[in-house]
C-alpha positions in Angstrom: 195.7 -73.1 55.3 193.5 -75.8 56.2 189.9 -75.0 57.8 186.9 -77.0 59.8 183.8 -74.8 59.9 181.2 -76.1 62.5 178.1 -74.6 62.2 175.1 -75.0 64.3 171.5 -74.0 65.2 169.3 -73.1 62.6 169.2 -72.7 59.0 169.6 -68.8 59.0 172.6 -69.2 60.5 173.9 -72.1 58.2 173.2 -69.3 55.6 175.8 -67.3 57.3 178.4 -69.9 58.0 178.2 -70.6 53.6 178.6 -66.5 53.4 181.9 -67.1 55.6 183.3 -70.2 54.0 182.5 -68.3 50.5 185.0 -65.9 51.4 187.5 -68.0 52.9 187.6 -70.3 50.2 188.4 -68.0 47.5 191.0 -66.8 50.1 192.6 -69.7 49.7 191.4 -71.8 52.6 191.2 -75.5 52.1 187.8 -76.7 53.8 188.6 -80.1 56.0 186.6 -82.4 58.1 188.9 -83.8 60.1 189.6 -81.7 63.6 193.3 -83.3 63.8 194.2 -81.6 60.4 192.8 -78.1 60.5 194.7 -75.0 61.2 192.0 -73.0 61.9 188.8 -73.9 63.0 185.7 -71.8 63.2 182.5 -72.7 65.5 178.9 -70.6 63.9 176.9 -71.0 67.6 173.5 -70.9 68.3 171.4 -70.2 72.1 168.1 -70.1 71.1 167.0 -72.3 73.6 168.8 -74.5 76.6 169.7 -77.6 73.9 171.4 -75.6 71.6 172.9 -73.1 74.2 174.7 -76.7 75.5 175.6 -78.1 72.4 177.2 -74.8 71.5 179.6 -74.6 74.7 180.3 -78.5 74.4 181.6 -77.8 70.5 184.0 -74.7 71.8 185.2 -76.8 74.5 185.9 -79.9 72.3 187.3 -77.7 69.7 189.8 -76.0 72.5 191.5 -79.3 72.5 192.9 -79.3 69.4 194.1 -75.9 69.9 195.6 -76.8 73.1 196.9 -80.1 71.4 196.7 -80.7 67.7 197.6 -78.3 64.4 195.0 -75.4 65.1 196.6 -72.4 65.2 193.3 -69.7 65.7 189.8 -70.7 67.4 186.9 -68.5 66.4 183.8 -68.3 67.7 180.6 -66.4 65.8 177.2 -66.2 65.6 173.9 -66.1 68.9 176.0 -67.5 71.8 179.4 -65.4 70.4 176.9 -62.1 70.6 175.4 -63.4 73.8 178.2 -64.6 76.3 181.4 -63.0 74.5 183.1 -62.0 78.2 182.6 -65.4 79.5 183.4 -67.3 76.3 186.9 -65.5 76.4 187.8 -66.0 79.8 186.1 -69.0 80.2 188.0 -70.7 77.5 191.4 -68.4 76.7 192.0 -71.1 73.8 189.5 -69.0 71.6 191.0 -66.1 69.8 188.4 -64.6 68.4 184.6 -64.0 68.8 182.4 -62.2 66.1 179.3 -60.7 67.0 176.0 -61.7 64.4 176.2 -58.8 62.7 180.2 -59.1 62.2 180.7 -62.1 60.0 182.2 -59.7 57.5 185.2 -60.1 59.7 186.1 -63.4 59.9 189.0 -63.1 57.2 190.7 -60.1 59.5 189.7 -62.2 62.7 191.8 -65.1 61.2 194.7 -63.0 60.3 194.8 -61.4 63.6 194.6 -64.5 65.6 197.4 -66.2 63.5 199.7 -62.9 64.6 198.7 -64.1 68.2 196.4 -61.1 68.8 192.7 -61.4 70.4 190.2 -59.9 68.0 186.6 -59.2 69.1 183.9 -57.4 66.5 180.2 -56.6 67.4 178.6 -54.3 65.1 175.4 -52.9 65.7 172.9 -55.7 66.2 170.5 -53.3 63.7 173.5 -53.3 60.9 172.6 -55.4 58.0 176.0 -57.0 56.6 176.5 -56.6 53.1 177.0 -59.8 50.7 180.3 -61.4 50.7 179.8 -62.8 47.4 179.0 -66.5 46.1 178.0 -68.7 49.2 180.0 -72.3 49.5 176.7 -74.4 49.5 176.4 -77.4 52.1 173.1 -79.0 51.6 174.2 -81.0 48.8 173.4 -78.8 46.1 170.4 -79.4 45.0 168.2 -77.4 47.3 169.5 -74.4 49.2 168.1 -71.5 52.0 167.8 -67.7 50.9 167.7 -65.5 54.1 165.4 -62.9 52.7 165.9 -60.3 56.4 167.7 -60.5 59.2 166.0 -59.9 63.2 162.5 -59.4 64.2 160.7 -56.7 65.5 157.8 -59.1 67.5 159.4 -59.7 70.7 157.2 -62.9 71.8 158.1 -63.0 76.0 160.0 -66.5 75.4 162.5 -65.7 72.4 165.8 -64.0 73.0 166.1 -63.4 69.0 165.3 -59.8 68.9 168.3 -59.0 71.5 171.2 -61.1 69.4 169.7 -60.4 66.0 168.0 -57.3 66.2 164.8 -55.1 64.7 163.8 -56.6 61.4 165.9 -55.6 58.3 164.9 -56.8 55.0 167.8 -57.7 52.2 166.7 -55.7 49.5 165.2 -57.4 46.1 168.4 -57.0 43.8 170.6 -58.6 46.1 168.5 -62.0 46.7 167.7 -62.1 43.0 171.5 -62.2 42.1 172.1 -65.0 44.8 169.2 -66.8 43.8 170.6 -66.9 40.2 174.6 -67.8 41.4 172.5 -70.6 43.4 170.7 -71.7 40.4 173.7 -72.2 38.4 175.4 -74.2 41.0 172.6 -76.9 40.4 170.2 -75.6 43.1 166.7 -76.8 42.3 164.7 -76.3 45.2 165.0 -72.3 46.6 163.6 -72.1 50.6 163.2 -68.9 51.9 163.7 -68.7 55.9 164.0 -65.8 57.9 162.8 -64.8 61.6 159.6 -64.3 59.9 159.3 -64.1 56.0 155.5 -62.8 55.4 156.5 -59.2 56.3 159.7 -59.0 53.6 160.0 -55.7 52.2 157.6 -53.3 55.1 161.0 -51.5 56.2 162.8 -50.9 52.9 159.6 -51.1 50.3 156.7 -49.6 53.0 154.6 -52.8 52.0 154.5 -56.3 52.5 156.6 -57.4 49.2 157.2 -61.3 49.6 155.0 -61.7 47.1 156.7 -59.7 44.8 159.8 -61.4 45.6 158.2 -64.6 44.7 157.2 -63.4 41.5 160.8 -62.4 40.2 162.1 -65.5 41.6 159.7 -68.0 39.5 161.2 -66.3 36.8 165.0 -67.7 37.6 165.7 -70.7 34.8 166.4 -74.1 36.5 164.8 -73.3 39.8 162.1 -76.1 40.0 160.7 -75.5 43.8 160.4 -72.4 45.9 159.3 -72.9 49.4 158.4 -70.7 52.0 159.0 -71.1 56.0 158.2 -69.2 59.5 155.2 -66.9 58.2 153.7 -65.6 61.0 149.8 -66.7 61.0 148.7 -63.1 61.4 151.1 -61.4 58.6 149.1 -64.0 55.7 148.1 -61.6 53.2 145.7 -61.6 50.1 148.0 -60.9 47.8 150.7 -63.6 48.9 148.1 -66.2 48.8 147.1 -65.2 45.0 150.7 -65.7 44.6 151.1 -69.0 45.8 148.0 -70.1 43.7 148.8 -68.4 40.4 152.8 -69.2 40.4 153.4 -73.0 39.5 156.8 -73.2 41.0 155.4 -72.1 44.1 155.3 -75.2 46.5 151.7 -75.5 48.1 153.5 -75.5 51.4 153.7 -72.9 54.5 155.4 -72.8 57.9 153.3 -71.6 60.2 154.4 -70.7 63.8 151.7 -70.3 66.0 153.5 -72.0 69.6 150.0 -72.3 71.4 145.8 -72.4 71.2 144.8 -71.3 74.3 143.8 -67.6 74.3 145.4 -66.8 77.5 148.3 -68.5 77.4 148.8 -66.9 74.1 148.6 -63.1 75.8 151.4 -64.1 78.2 153.5 -65.3 75.4 153.3 -61.8 73.6 151.5 -63.6 69.9 149.3 -61.7 68.0 146.6 -64.2 67.1 143.5 -65.9 69.3 142.6 -69.3 68.6 139.2 -68.4 66.5 141.9 -66.2 64.2 144.5 -69.4 64.2 141.2 -71.4 62.9 140.0 -68.8 60.3 143.6 -68.4 58.7 143.4 -71.9 58.8 140.5 -72.4 57.0 141.0 -69.4 54.5 144.1 -71.1 53.3 143.0 -75.1 53.2 139.9 -73.0 51.3 142.0 -70.9 49.0 144.9 -73.9 48.4 143.0 -77.2 49.2 146.1 -79.1 48.6 148.0 -76.8 50.5 150.6 -78.7 53.1 150.5 -76.8 56.6 153.3 -77.5 59.1 153.4 -76.0 62.4 155.2 -75.7 65.9 154.0 -75.6 69.3 155.7 -74.9 73.0 154.2 -77.2 75.9 155.0 -76.2 79.7 155.1 -72.4 79.2 154.6 -70.5 82.6 151.3 -70.5 83.8 150.0 -73.4 81.3 147.4 -75.0 83.2 145.7 -78.6 82.2 142.8 -77.2 81.1 145.3 -75.1 78.5 146.8 -78.0 77.6 143.6 -79.9 76.9 142.6 -77.1 75.2 145.9 -77.1 73.0 145.0 -80.6 72.3 141.6 -80.5 71.5 143.1 -77.4 68.5 145.5 -80.2 66.9 142.8 -82.7 66.8 140.3 -80.3 65.0 142.7 -78.7 62.9 145.1 -81.9 62.0 148.0 -80.3 60.7 150.0 -81.8 58.3 153.3 -81.2 60.2 153.8 -80.5 63.9 156.6 -80.3 66.2 156.7 -79.3 69.2 159.2 -78.1 72.0 158.9 -77.7 75.6 159.6 -74.1 77.1 162.9 -73.5 77.6 163.5 -70.4 80.1 165.7 -67.7 78.4 168.0 -65.0 80.6 167.1 -61.8 80.0 163.4 -62.4 78.6 160.0 -61.8 80.2 158.9 -65.3 80.1 162.1 -66.6 82.1 160.9 -64.0 85.4 157.0 -65.1 85.2 155.6 -67.0 88.4 154.2 -70.6 87.9 157.2 -72.0 85.7 156.2 -75.6 85.1 158.1 -79.0 86.3 159.9 -80.3 83.4 158.1 -83.7 83.7 155.0 -81.7 83.2 156.6 -80.2 80.0 157.8 -83.1 78.6 154.6 -85.5 79.6 152.7 -83.0 77.6 154.8 -82.7 74.6 154.5 -86.3 74.4 150.8 -86.4 74.6 150.6 -83.9 71.7 153.2 -85.8 69.5 151.5 -89.0 70.0 148.4 -87.6 68.7 149.8 -85.9 65.5 151.2 -89.6 65.1 148.0 -90.8 64.6 147.0 -87.6 62.2 150.1 -88.0 60.6 149.4 -91.9 59.6 145.8 -91.0 58.7 146.5 -88.2 56.3 149.7 -90.0 54.4 146.8 -93.2 54.3 144.8 -90.6 52.7 147.6 -90.2 50.3 147.9 -94.0 48.4 147.2 -94.4 45.4 148.2 -90.5 44.4 151.0 -89.4 41.9 153.6 -87.0 43.1 156.4 -85.4 42.2 159.4 -86.3 44.2 162.9 -85.2 44.2 165.4 -87.6 45.0 167.8 -87.0 48.3 169.5 -90.0 47.5 169.6 -93.7 47.8 169.2 -96.3 50.7 172.0 -98.8 51.3 171.4 -102.3 49.7 168.3 -102.0 48.6 166.7 -100.8 45.2 165.1 -97.6 46.7 165.8 -94.1 46.9 164.7 -91.3 49.3 162.6 -88.5 48.5 160.5 -85.8 49.4 157.1 -84.5 47.5 156.3 -80.7 47.9 154.7 -81.2 50.9 158.4 -82.1 52.7 161.1 -79.5 53.8 164.3 -80.8 54.4 165.8 -82.4 57.6 162.2 -81.3 59.3 159.9 -83.3 57.8 159.1 -86.8 56.5 160.4 -88.6 53.2 158.9 -91.1 50.7 160.9 -94.5 49.5 160.4 -94.9 46.2 161.0 -98.8 45.1 162.5 -98.8 41.7 165.2 -100.9 39.7 166.4 -97.5 37.7 169.2 -95.4 38.4 168.1 -92.0 39.9 170.4 -89.4 41.2 170.0 -87.0 43.7 168.3 -84.0 42.4 166.0 -85.5 40.0 162.5 -85.5 39.9 160.3 -88.6 39.5 156.8 -89.3 39.6 155.8 -91.2 42.2 152.8 -93.7 43.4 152.1 -93.9 46.7 151.7 -97.5 47.3 152.2 -97.1 51.5 152.4 -95.2 54.6 154.7 -95.0 58.1 153.9 -93.2 61.0 155.6 -89.5 58.6 156.8 -91.3 55.4 155.2 -92.3 52.4 156.1 -95.6 50.6 155.9 -95.5 46.7 156.7 -96.9 43.5 158.2 -94.8 40.2 154.7 -94.2 38.3 156.7 -94.1 35.0 160.1 -93.7 33.5 160.1 -90.0 33.9 162.6 -88.0 35.4 165.1 -85.4 34.8 
């Protein structure tokens, strides 16, 4: 049967999608990208913020049309929106045949079978259940890089975040399972392994009794074929000395960390339920840069959180200016049902949230450009991502660029390069968020 799979939301959700695709292709399903041909359509949804919720709703409604008048015989909804709005989905969109919660994607094949028999199907295991591995995944990232989800859920309970109610408490994936999956990915050509979770830094605390991310990293570094290992979503207060030391010692680990800090005003951080102060954030950043001088730090911020004053915003601007993060993204606050922040007084008008976001991004653009010009003349190892159409140039990423969220380096060369190749590139120019370079020598592999 022909299967269309739509994966929405974050890279963690994508890993679940790839697990399901792996199982279903082994069951004989043929993956297609044409809705008019699909006999089964699966949508793995997101509802983290309002924009993601709208995208999920619109996708479900769009795909429901192919169930009404097309070749689609089974329409299945999984993921975070399915977990949160299962009753609304089945009531409002009767074309949906099956709804699976975030911990129930193991049942995807049974859901299809039931739907094909004309039966409505729902499966919602405990949100604290950790699904078993479904075997080899179908990698959808191009093959040269892939995501390794090392844990599920979160125990932090920030006041703006719905994730613990959708994904459950923090559960680490056993190390043996992760190493097996990483070896399989390497066998399929993956050269860059990107570790993800709601929070990676406390990996192992629940099953090994202590933080064990550094242990996992050392084991992953032993896998042949893996060239880069990148770590995302490290809560700043959980950064620990053994992790820093491992990053310094192991050559495969990219000197790159994603530290979601959200704000820098102590008053707003407290209202958010965050566990750091501005002074502590400064100390953590300075320590990382002192220990690993070439480290690239990425962060995310929220503007317009309930009660955020102009003074709070100015304090955040000062912090961004002072810290000079290498990479930075900003979200406007999105009130989510069933979160404490949604019921807080002093909600901020949307236009003010956007103005404050734009101000921060203008400042960050200057910082990013200055940091890029500082790179001119340097030689960097670059992973090739593809070719620029009709030009003798390629698109690549340095160790300081995570896929999909950071910038690129445009490499000018007449040589033939392939996606996934590594090349030494000399930086010759900088744009706001991207670099320009030329092949430094004939070294590629």
